N, C-alpha and C positions, 0 to 999 in steps of 0.2 A: 273477404279479401279476393283479390284478382287472381285467377289462375294464369301464371305467366307461361306454363308449359304449352298452352294451345296456340301461344304467339310464335313459338320457335318454328321456323320455316324448313327444318332438316331434322332428320332422325339421328339419335345418339346411340351408337353402337353398344351393346352390352357385353361384347366378346372381350376376353382378356388381351392386353396388348403384349407385344414381344418383349417389353422390359419388365413384365410381371412374371414372378417365378411360378405362379400357379397355372401358367399356360403349359400344358403337357409337352408340346413341341420344344419350348424353350428349356424346360427341365431335361428333357432328353438331350438336347444338344449341349447343355452345360455338363451333364454326365460325361459325354463323349469327350469334351474338351478337357475335363479333369483328368480322365484316364490318359489321354495323350499328354498332357502337361506332366502328370505324374511319371510316366514312362520316360519322358525327356529328362525330367529331374533325376530319376533314378540312374540313368545312363550317365549323366554329367557327374553325379556323386560317385558312381563306380570308377570313372576316368580319373577324378581327383584323388580318390582314396585307393588307387590300385595297389600301391606298394604296401600299405597296411593290410589290405585284404590278402595280398600274397603271403604276407608273414603268418596271418591267421591260418591260411590254408596249409602252409608249410607246417605250423604247429599240429593241425589235423593229420597231416602225413606222418609226423614224427609220433604222434599219439597211436596211429594205427601200427607203427613198428613195435612200440612198446607193448601195445596190447596183443599183437601176434606173439611176442615173446612170452608174455604172462599166460596166454592160453596154452602155449606149448609146454610151458613149464607146469601148468596145472594138471597135465596128463600123467606126470610122474610125481609130483609133490602136491598133495591134497592138503594145502594150507590157505589161510585167508588171502584174498586177492591183493591187499596192500602189501603183505610180506613177500609175495612173488614179484610184485613190481620193485620193491626194494632190492631183491636179489638180481633181477634183470639189469637195473640202473647200476648196481655196483659191478656187475660183470662187465658192462659196456665202458665204465669209467676205468676199471683196472686194465682191460684191453687197450684203451687209448693211451693211458699214461705208461703202461708197460712198453708199447710199441714206440711211443715217442722217446722214452728213456734209452731203449736199446739201440734204436736207429736214428735219434734225433740229430746228432752231430753230423753223421754220414749223410743223411737225407738232405739237411740244410746246404751241406757243401756240394752235393750233387745237383741240387736245384739251381744253385748259382752257376756251376759248370754247364748245366743244361741250357740255361738262358744264353750263356756266352757262345755254346756251340751251335745253337740254333741261328744266332745272328751271324756267325762266321759262315755257316753253310748257305745262308740266304745271300751273303755277300759273294760268295763263290758261284752260285747260281746266277744271280744278276750279272756278274762280270762276264760269265761264259755266254749268257743270252745276248749281252751288249756285243761281244766280240762278233756274234753271228748276224748282228744288225737287227735282232728282234726287239730288243729293249733300247732306250735312250742311252746317251753317253755315261761315262763314269760319274760326271758331275751331278747327275740326277738320281744316282742310284741310292744314295744315302737317304734322301727324302722319300723315295718309294718304299724303302725298307721300313722306315719308320710308319708309314701308313699300312703296308701289307703284313707286318708282323706285330702290329698293335694287338690283335687278338691273341697271338701267341704269349706276348708279354703278360696280358691279362690273365690269360689261363694259368700260366705258371705262378702268378702272383696270388690268384684265388686259391689254387690248390695248395701251395707252398705255406702261406701265411694267413690268408682270409682275414686280413686286418681291416680291409675295407668294408667287409660285411659282418664284422664281429657283433656289433649291436643287433642287427637283424637275426643273427644265428642264435644269440642268447635269448632273444624274445621267442624265437621258434621252440627252443628246447624248454623254456619255461611254460609256454602255452601248452605244448604237448604233454609235458609232465603233469600239469594239473588236469588236463582232459583225460589222460590215462588213469589218474587216480579215481575219478568218479564220472566215467563216461555217461551213465544212466542219468546222472543228475543234469547234465547239459542236454541230453536228448529229450528229457521231460520238460526242460524250460523252452525248448525250441517247439515241442508240441503244444505247450501251453499258449504260444502266440498264434496258433492256427485255429480255425473254426473246429467245433467238436466233430462234426462229420467227416473231417479231412485227416484227423489225427492217425486213424488206424492205417490208412494208405501211406501217410508220411512214415510211420514206424516201420512198415514193410520195406519201403524204399530205402530208408536209412540203414536198415539191417542188411539189405543186399548190397549197398554201397560200401558198407564197413567190411563185409566179408570179401567183396571183390579187391578192395584196397589193401587188406591184409595179404591176400593171395598174391597180388601183383608185386607188393614190396618184398614179400618173402622170396619170389622168384628173382626179382631184381638183385637182392642181397646175395643169393646163391651164385647168380651169374657173375656179379662183381667179384666175389672171393675166388671163383675158379679161374676168371679170366686174369685177374691180377696175379695170382700165385703161378699160374702156367707161363705167363709172359715173362715175369720176374726170373724164374728158374730157366726157362729156355734161353733168354738173353744172356744169363750168367754163364751158361755152359757154352754158348757161341762166342763169348768174349766181348760182347757188345758193352761199351762203357755205360755207366750209371744205370745198370740193370735194375737195381733196387728201386730208385725213384721212377724209372719207366713203368715198372710193375705196379707201383702204387698209383701212378697217373692213369694207367689203363684200367686198373680196377675201379678207381673213383669215377672216371668218365664213362664207365660201362653203365652207370646209372642212366645216362642219356644214350639210349640205343641209336644206331645208325650214325649220327653226328659225332657222338663220343668216340666211336670206333675209328672214323676218319681222322679225327684230330690226333688221337694217340698213335695211330699208325703213321702219320706224317712225321711226328716227333721221333718215333722209333727209327724209321728209315733214315731221317736226317742225321741222327747220332751214329747209326751203323755206318753210314758212308764216311763220317768224320774219322773213323779209325781205319779206313781202307775200303777197297771196292769188294774185296771177299767178305768182309764183315757186314757190309751194306746188303749184299746179296743174301747172306744169311738172315739178316733182320727182315728182308722182305719175305723170305720163306717162312720165317717164324710167324709174321703176321698173318700170311695167307692161311697157314695151317691152323692157327688158333682161331681165327675168324670163321673158317670153315667148319671147325668142330664146334664152336660156339653156335653158329647158325643151324647146323643140321643135326646136333646131338643135344646140346644144353637147352637152347631155346625151345625146340619141340617138346622136350621132356617136361620143361617147366610150364609150357603153354597148356598142357593138358590139365594141369592143376590149377591154373590161373586163368585170368580173363584173356580172351582171344581178340587181340587188336591187330587189324591188318597193317602191314608195314607202310602202304602209302597213306593211310589215315594217321598213323603215328608220325611219319615224316612231316606230313603237312601240318599237323598240330604243332610239332616242335618249331617249324619255320614261322608260323603265325605268332605263337606265344613268345618265341625268341625276338622276334621283331618288335612286337608290341611292349613286351615286359622285361626284356633283357635276360641275363643270365638266370635269374631266379625263375622267370617264366618258362625258360627252356628246360630247366631242371624239373619243374612241376608239370610239364606237359603231358606226360603219361598218366599220372594219377588223375588230372583234370579230365582228360579224354575217356578214361575208364568210368569215372563217375557220371559223366554226361551220357555215355553208352548205356549204363545201368538205368538211368533215369528214363531215357528214351524207350528202352525195352519194356520197362515197367508200364509206361504209358501206352504202349501198344497192347500189352496184355490186358490192360483195363478196358481199351477200345474194343478189343476182340470179344471180352466178356459181355460188355454192354450190348454189342451187336447181336451176340448170341441169345442174350436174354430178351431182346426185342424181337427176335425171330421166333423164339419159342411159342408164344401165344398165337402167332399166325399160322405155325405148323400144327 
């Protein structure tokens, strides 16, 4: 046979082409592309599923509350965990039902009165500013009030009835209850999804996050109770209308520090001035005294036992999460920030240990 290879006037390269996966460069670039595509897909998935993710995170927060109560009860009542959880749940249900039964009619009437009072006070303020030439004429006041007081209407609606978020609330309670029943089961499931050499570090980080979250929520609940009771009692003695519902709103909004205090204070002052200048001045004094006591006594006392979050960081997180995720994101801003802070601190500890271990042989 004739050897045709000798007749070829050029050389044929034996190097792998760019379209062949056995080329190391192609495989390296494909891995990079896969990582970037995976990150983009994960971000898109989080954006699309942000509301379900917030509901799940809210369930984790509620589970941390229940777990804190179970652990606290375990110090005085050495019985199995499931029975302590049943006792905590029953106490919460009895408290909520009892409060609603004793004050339900009065609170419902005061909420409606509060809404009407805020609208009337806003109308008076807009009319006064219009007379000074600061605001547009009377014909534009109604439309501006609809826009300016939309948030107040939503807040009173959410606090009073929570009808718009009822399904999400039920899901949060159910998820939190199931997680609180068997927290180790779900933690073991998450560990199983990780590589073997990362499970110990994951367990340490999760334990620190859980402890921080329990401490944070315990401090929040204590601050909410103190602020709500003090506000309601002080307003009642000062003769401010709707003192009971203002105390409930103040205590509830205290879960959202900084922003919650501002909103409840504006409501308190507006209602106070609706009953007269003297009552409005008393409402301002009560607000300043309670906020000063809360800021300089309650919060520092609780902060020594809980996570230390700088006020600027907390406020920035609340603005970001409130803008991105709405009311639910605003309410969960502090737990999110605390857990991210713990994760970053743990990562810094690991890096410091790694640097120390690398420097030891050189020394």
